[in-house]
Every structure is written in C-alpha cells, then in structure tokens.
C-alpha angles and dihedrals in degrees: 000000000000121000128193105206120190117201093029092154094051127090096265093042094050092048089048091054093044091058114108091239091063093076090069094059140062105239125194108199110163121190121241089258090054095045127017105208089197089068110080096197092051092051092047092051093048093051092046092051098044097038097201124197091221137013120218111196108201099140123112147132102263137175145139130275094286094053093045093051093045098048111025094149093056093045091052101041101038095047092044093050093047094048095045094046095048095046098043092044090052091050093047090052091050096246104165100197129052129166113202125192116218129176138241085239084080091078124093115263093238099040113130116259132272089053111230121205094242091062093075108119091011095117151351117318126235104272095217092067103018097126094053091044094051092052092050092048093052091048092051092046091051089056090049094048092050091049092049093048093052117006092199083079103074102193108167136178132218115199109205124197116232111314133209134166147093115002091024125147113253102183106112090218093070108008134100123252102271099050090040090053091048089054095045095047094045091050091048090052097050093042095047094241112160098200132057120194119234120193111239126341096319089233097107109109126229137180112220119179126194112255093231089062092052089051090052091052091049091053091048088051092053092049093045100033097143092060095043113110115241091246122018137165119232113203148114100265091233136063145201135220119258088248090053089058092049091050093049091049091048090053093051094044093044095239115157101181129105137260126240124195129227102205092186091070122088120252098193119216116008090230136001111185120153124218112248096191094112092041093053092049089050088055108244133117135173115254105193119095121219093252092047092049094047090048092053091045093049090050089054090048091053092048090050097051091045094050 
C-alpha cells in the first residue's frame, strides 16, 4: 500500500513514520523544498506520478498563541492553500481515500465542553487563533462535501486535541505551551533562575496528548478506514490546568523554583476538552500518561540541544 504523507518533517509526520506499522507501507513524504503544497500544479503532478492508495494530510503552518496572534494572515492563507490543493488534487487523480487532520481550534470559543463534533460552526471562534481555525474548518468541510457528493471518495477528518512530543518545536516564539514550558523550565534550572513566568492565572484547562498516541490512532484509522467516522475527535477525554502542566514539567526536569503569573497576557479559551464519545465507540484510547509523555519529550529536547 502506497501512502502520500504531507507534513512528513513535522512533529506529527515524524511520529507517524516512526510508528512500527510504517515499515509495512511505501510512504512518500516529500519535504517542503521537494514539494510546495501551496502550488496546486506541483501537488497534482506529484500525486499523478506517485499514484498513492491513500493521502494523509498532516502538513500545516502551526504555532502557539504568540505566533497565531502575530501572523494571522499567514496562518489562514497557507493552511487554506495547502488543504485545498492536497484535497482537490487527490480528487482529480481519483484517489478514493484521504485522511485529513483538523484541530480542536475549529470549535467555537464558548461551545460547551466536552466539545462534540457537531458543534463546529455553531458559534464565534477564539480570536487568538481564528485564522488557523478558519483554514482547518474549510479543509474539513471540503472533505465532507466531496464525500457527500460521491461517497466512493472517502475523505475523512480526525480532530486531535493539542499535541506535544518528540520532534516538537521548543522555541517560545512559535511553539505550543508544553514544549515552550519545557524550554523555559529547563533554562531556568541550568541558569539558576528561581522564578518561571506563566501567562495568565494558570487556571485555563487544556488537553494535551502525546504525539506517539496520535500516530497510533492515525495508523489504526488507515487500517480500519471503512469503520472510521467521517469526522472524529482524537483526545484523552480529560484535561489539566496550565499550572498542572508546569508542575509536571518541573518535576520531570528537576526544577525546584516557583512560578509567577503575568495577568496582562491572554490565556485563550477557559477550557478546550474534546468529546471522545465517538472515539471510544470506535475502540481506541491513548496509552501515554502525562508524566510519561513529558519525560519522553524532555529526553528528545536534551538530545536536540546536545547535538
């Protein structure tokens, strides 16, 4: 079986290819220099020449709250172009199966938690990542429209909760909360700094899943594609406060200092917990605990800065 994987050099893509199941498949995962997903003709030509059995769209311009607020135009346009080009090129080439990765940012800011799949487009989006969310919503809807128009095209979307893990970005300028906190807390430890800054109160709640678990779910989806719902959340079914994450990271890193809060900084949504009702019925659950995941991620971080 031949798989065209976009975003193969990103965190999700690398974890996907490190999974034991990957050895049984032929995977085409071009770099951005080898294939510009923003160029429709390039994408069409690549799919025609490789003729994959399934397309897995995991590419995207991603970043934390700072990056999304700083560059909303790029997050909207680049993610929209990539999603549209990959999906329409696959349809034009007659590829019958496509697995698209969405984001829990797609949900309205005031939607009741846990976030159920039918709540997409049921309210105003979170302003701090609105551009990214809009692009992901359009991409998922395009998959749904194609599937409804001709159900021989099974174009389905997984909506992961927040993800962290090996191959993550740790620069606070463009990273998500967990890797940014790992970097900050490690730097505080080695530099003898007794205080680490936390944006906001630390009471906002988030659901972060280890990237290796998402990769496992993606492989189960590929191998059980007929039973996969057209749109399905992938998450833990429970969450932690921002301060809980900081405390767990401090424990793993061995940091004994304190945390101070900058109440002038935005915290984003008060809670963002996805419903796992469909996921549980489908028969999959994550297996990595928060401390296990942070430990593996911190080990990768140490290997990276020592390289």
